[in-house]
N, C-alpha and C positions, 0 to 999 in steps of 0.2 A: 238211173232206170229210162227217164222221158228221153234223153240222146239216144240210147238203142233203138225205141219206138220211131225215133226220127228217121231211121236208116231204112223204116218199112211204107212202102208205097202201094196203094188201092187204086188203081184207075181203071175206068170200063174200057178205055184206049187200050190198055195195055194186058195182054193175055186175059181179056175177058173179065178183068176186075181182079183176078185173082191178085193176092199179095205178094209183092216181089221186093228184091232189093233194090232202093231205090237209083234211079239212073240203069238199071240193067233191066233184064226179061230173066232174070233167076228168079223163078218162084222159089217163095217159103218151103213149100212142099217138099220140091226136091233137094233141099238142105238138108230137112228133116228125114227125108227118105233115106239119104247116104250115111245119114249117122245112125239109126237107126237100123241100118244094114251094117253096119259094123266100119265103115271108113271113118279115118280119123280127122281131126281138124285140118293138120297138115294134108293129107291125102284130097280133102275137101279143095282147099286153096290150090293145089298143084292141078286140079282138073278143070278149076275156076281160076286161074290168077286176077282176074280184075277185083275178087272178093278180098275182104279183108276179115282178120278174126274177128272184130267189131259186129260184121254181117251175119256171122254165124252165132254169134251170141243174141245177137237181135232177133234171127229165125226162131233160136228156142225162147226167148222172152215174149215173142207174139203168140207160140203153141201155148204157153203156160197161160197167157192171159186169156185164150179163146177157150181153152179148156176148166179155167178155174171155177165156174159156175155150171158146168155141164152134170149132167146126173150120170150115175155110174152106167156104162155098158156090158150087157153079158153076150160075148163072145160063144 
């Protein structure tokens, strides 16, 4: 799990500090939005060939860690 989190970078000089896949300018939120809107892992990788399967898993893990202590939100 720690290895996956090493794939995420947060740098104020890159996308105003939004979490990205390390070594890219691909934000975690974009990967999550693609998956939430029904894109498969394979389709995401085709759209962004520099990504690896582990990067997608890292984005999901990052989102899980960020939301694990949040309160329920009513929509």
